[in-house]
N, C-alpha and C positions, 0 to 999 in steps of 0.2 A: 503495498498499502508506500503510495507515495503522499509525501508532506502534503502535497497541495488537495490532497482529497480525505484532507485531516479533520475527523470528528469537530466542531465549532466549539469550544469551551468557555471556561471562566474566563482565561488567558488568550485574549486573541490580538497577532499585530500583522495585521496583514498590508501590502504596499508591495508596488510592479516599480519594477527597472528595468529600463532600456538594454535588451542583450549588446553584451561586442562579440567580435563574429568569434572569439577562442572559448567562451564560455555560455550557459545558458539559465537566467536566473525563473526563477517558478514565484507566483503569489507563498507568502507563508502564514500560514495557521497552524499554530500553536494548540496540541490536544493537553487533554491531562489521560493519561491514564486510567482507566477502571478500574483497574487489576490492584495501581494504587489506591486509591479513591475507596477500593474497600476496606484493602488495609487502615488505611485512618478510620475508615467507622469504625474497628472492631480494637481500638485504643480505648482502653475503659476506668473513668477515670477510680469508678470503683476499684480496679483493681490495683493504678497506684497510691490509694490510701491504705490500704492491706497494708500493699509492702513496704509504706513509711511506716506505719506503727507496728509492723513486728521486727524491722531495722531498731526500731524505736526501744524497741521490749527489754533489750540488750544492756540497756541503762547505761555504759558508754561503749565504746568505739573508738578508746585510743587507741594507737599503731602499738602504744608500748604495753595495753594490760592484756588481762587474760587468754592460751589460748590452746587450754583446758578444760575451762569448765565452757560446763554443758551448756550454761542460761543467760552470761553474763559476761562480756568482752569481746576483743575482735575475732577469739578464733573461733565461737560459736556464731557470728554475724558471717564470718565467712563460710563455715557450713551448711549456714540456711541459705543463702545466695546460692551456691554450687549444688544443694539440692533444688533450688527455683529453677536453675541453669538446665537440671537430669531430667524436670517435667515436659520442658519446653523441646530437650532433645526427644522425647519419649515420640513425637508428630512431627519426627524431622524426618523419619525412613532412614535414619544412620547418619544423615547430612551435621549435623550438630552435635560437635565433639568438649566435653567439659571436664576444667580442669583446675587444680589451683599451679597458681606458675610461684615458684616459691626462690626467697634468693634471700641470702645475710647482709644487712647492714649493718655498717663497721661501726661505735663508738670514736663522736667525733666530740665531743666535747662542748654541745650545746644542745644540740635538740634531741642526740641520740646518748643516752651515760654510756651504754654498752650496747653490747653485738644483742642482733637480733635477727628473727628472722622473722620476714613478714611475706605476701603471699599475691598474687594479684590473680581475682575468678574469672576467671576466661573461658570463655562457648566461639568457639568456632564453625560460623554455618558455610561451609564448602562451597566453591561456587561447583556452577558443574559444565563450565565448557575446559577443557583440558589444557587447551592454547594458552589459554588465561591465568595469568598470574594475579592480577592486582588485588592487590586486599585495601578494606576500610575497615576503619575503628571507629570505633562509638566507645565510651568511656561516662563516667562519678566515679567521684571517689569514696571508700566503703569507709573512710577514716572519722570520726569525729572528734574534738574538742570542747574545752571550755573556754575561760579565761586565761589562763595559764595554759599553757600550753602542754607545762609538763603535770599538769592531775590527771594521772594514771588513773583516781580511784571513784573523785565523786561524778554525780552525774549527767552524761554529756548524750545528749537523747541524740543532739545531729538528724532531725527528721528535715526541714531545707537544706540544711550544708552537711552532705550532703544527700540524706537519703533521699530528698527528691530526684537526683542524676542517679543515684544508683535503683528507684525502682523505674525511670524512664528506662535504663538500661533494660531489664528485666524484661518488663512490659514489649518493646525493639526485640526481644529474642524470641516473646510467648508468641506473636505476631510472625518475625515474619519467617519460623522455622518450619514453618507449615508452605512457606512456595519453597522455587530456585530460581538463585540467579546466577550470571555466565561470570559470578564474580566474586570471593571471597569475603565475607562481615564479620567482623571479629568484634562481642560484646563482652565487655571490660569493667570489671569493680576492680579501682585499684586501689592499694592502702598507702600510707604515708603520706597524701599529702602533706596532711598537715604538718608534720617532720620537717619538711622540704621535699615535698616531691618527687621520692622515691622509687612510688611505685611507675609511673607515667616515664622517668629516666632508665625506670630498670627495662623496661616495657620498650624505649626508644631505640635504645643501645642494642638492646633483641635483636631487632626488624634490621639494625643497620647492620650489625653482625652475619647476622643472616640474609641478608640482601633480599629486604622483603619488596616487591616492588610496590612500595606503600602509597598511594594515591590521596587519599583527604585522612585525617585524623579531626573525630568533633568531639570538641571535652562539655559537657553538665557538669556546670557545677551553680548550685544554687540556682534552681528555673519552676520551683512552686511558687513563690511568698508576690502576694499580690497587691503590698501597704506598703507604704515607705513611713517611715517616724517620720518626726520631725515638720516635714513637709505633711501629711498626712495626703497623699497623693495615694490616689489607689486604682489599678489599672494592668487591666487582666488581654489586651488586649497590642500588647506589643514586648519585646522580646529585643536585647541585643546580643550581635555576634560583634567578640574584639577579632580583628583579626593585624595580620604584620604589618608595614609596609613595605619599609627594608628590610631585608632576610637578615635572620640575629645571625645566618650560617653565607654569609657575600665574601665572593670569590676578587678579584680583583677585574676582572673579566665580566662580573656581573653589574658589578659597577661602573664601569665605567659605560656596558651598555644602558645599565638606567638612567643616567647622566646625559645619554645622551640623543634617544626618545624624549624622558620624560616621564619616567616608568613608576616616578614611585608612589603609585598609586595603584598599579597593577600586580602584586606580586600574587604570588602563584595563592596564597591564605586570601587576600581580599577578594581573588576569582571566586575563589570558595563559597565565601560571603555574600554574595552577588547571586550564588546558586542558588542559598542559602533563602537568600529575597522571596528568586523570585519562586523555588517551593513552596510559599509562603504562599502569595501570591493566588498559586493556580489548587494548591489541594487543603488550607488549613485554613477555611474562611473566620473573618474577628482576628484573626491575628498579624500584624505588619512588623517583619525583621525592621530593626534602628539597626542600621551600620554606623559601629563605634571602631574610626579610623585610630585606634588603640591596640599595644598589646593586651592593655589588661588596664583593670584602676590604677589609678594612685597609690603605690606604695603595696600594693597585691599582684598575686603570683596566682595562677594554674596549671594545671595536668599539660595544659595546650602549652606548653614553650619550652620543656624538653623536648617535644618533639621538632620546636621552629628551630632550634637550637642544634639538633641534628639535621638539619634541611631537607626533612618534612611537610607538607602543608596542613596548615593547624587551627584550627579556633577554638574560643571561650563560646559555648549558648551561653547566657546568664539574663535573669529577671530585670526587668526594667528598673526597678525602686528596689530597692534593699533596705532594711528594717533592723538595725545596729541592734535593739533591744532582743531582738534574735538571734544575735546572731555572735560568736564568741562569750556567750556568758556564760558565767553562772545561773543555776535552775535559783531561782530566789526572787520573792516578791520585798520591793522599796518603793514608799509612797507611793503606795498604789498599783501601781506597776508589773506586774510579769514577766520576769524577766525567762530568759530559754528557749530554747530552739524545739518546740514543743508539732505535735501532727495542727494540730488546732487550729495554729497557725499558718497552714498553707491551703491556699484555693484553688483545690483539685484540678477544677473543668480548666481552668490555665496551665496546671503543670499538663493536663489532657493533649490541649494545643502544643504545648513544645516539645511534646513528644511525638504529638505529630508530625511537628517541621522535621525533627531528625530522622522520623520513617520514612515521609518523603519522597528528604537526601535520601537517603541511603538505597531506599528499591530503587529510584529514577537515576542514579550516577551507577550499581552494581549490573543494572541491565544495561547500560547503556555501553556501545563501542568504546575501547580508548580511549584517549585524546588524539588529533595528528598530529604527526612527529613532523620534526623540523619546516618550520610554517618558518615563512621569511616575507618580508616586503622589498618586493624590486625597487633601490635606491641609484640606480647608477644612470639613473635620464633625467631632465626640469619636464617636469610635466604637471597636468593639471589633474590629472587619473591617479588613483592606484593599483596597482598591479604586488596581489602576492601569489606563494605557492606553498603549497606541501606536501606533506604526504601521505600515502593511505598509514597508518599503524599498523606496528606486526604484533601486537600478542590480539588474544580474541579476534573475536567476530569482524569482518567486514561492516563500515556501515553503510547505509542504505544513500549516505547523502553528507553534506557539511552545512554547515550554517557558518554567515559570517557574520560578524557584530560589526554591528558602526553606535559610535559616541562620539560624541561635539567632546575639546578637550576638557570642561569645566564640569558636563554632568558627572558623578558618579555613578548611575546605573546605565547598562546598553537601552538605545535608543531605536534602534533597528535588529532587523533580523532577513540577514537575505538566502533563502535555498537555494542553492548549488551543487549539481551530481557529478563534477569536476573536480579535479587539484590544483586548481587555477581558477585565477577572477582578475577580473579588470574592472577597474570597477568608476565612471565617474566623476569621480570625487578625492579633492585634494585629500592626499596623506599628510602633509603639512598641518590637516586643518581639524581630523579625527585620531582617532583611536579605533583599533580596529585587532580584530581576533576572530580564530575558525574553533569552533565545534564541530563532533563526528554525531551523529544521528543517524538510528536505525529507523528500519521499518516502521515500530510501534509508536516515535516520538521519542524516545528515552536520549539525554543528550550527554556526552558530557564536558566533565572542564573546559574551557573557554584556555586555546593557545594565545598569548601574544607572537606577535610575529618580528623575527631578527630584521637589520637592514641584509639586503645583502644584490653583491653586484653583479 
């Protein structure tokens, strides 16, 4: 089925461009996938609440708490999440495998007083295409904390930080394990975030050491609160995506290219953030992604950071307004204000929408072809046209065609999509006045991440 016969859906971008001799354009109508729509409908606010409440029942999930107590502490919480992943695995026809990836963190004299064994609880949904080695990761951190990050014994419910993220990951595994995707998706509850992003760093190091073709990492950290303290804003219709601009792992060659083309706002993580925004508009009613052009908040960090530092594409998904009365707080009542991160403070419909955003993005990317390779813009001539060239991806299925994306240089989001079925295009727009990118698309309308062109002669 050609893209110009797609069913009109909630997101429609249509326009026609005159054809040049070396390529052909077609009217572009963007389609929402009914299978993804169905999965979005299956995300349950009640399931999410049940998971959050169960995580809180362990009283504390501090990374240095007990690993042997069957009812209290990080060990009991890890084992329970593993059991929930196993339930999802039972419905996957053997495609979802579950493990606790254990690692030892050496004492550092700061937040790790003695050597400690930690574990990331992982569920891997193996891709069905043996020629497609792409991997996608979605995470939340299982550990919790009080005001004193070294308080191992006090109650640290961690309902929103980050029970909300773990609940989303567990629910995503439940819904997505019943479907198949060409690429592999890893659902993971990482440990050690509050002590220094240790679980994420372990996983990022492993991905690099084992040479995973890790295309994107989605970090969910605090995605369930919709009421801010101080300002008293209540908003369950917006969610922030934090993404790096200048890559943390940038070579001199990459820096020179970025400066020459003005690509400070077009890192791979920024492209992923824009993709998330488009998926929210396409699949999740009453949720708008707000692109936050920072790696994270002031004085704060998250589990996407070690992946960015390792050179991978990673973003943080975070609620729009935070409530600091319920974040990193000892459980207490003071001046008639109840402090502590409890389940009652979470907006579960908001959590449902943010979970659905993750699902739509993961499902679309894992079903799409890989991104086009060696994308270039010809700069050998002074011209008011733009000539683009690229190559078919060498991993996974062959694309049905490609979208050329366009936007004015001052605009944050792509403004036009032009469908072509060749690996080159000549556009009647000046390369000096627009940013361009190319993404692959299959016959069902699933799109890869866009790739910005490099200058070629």
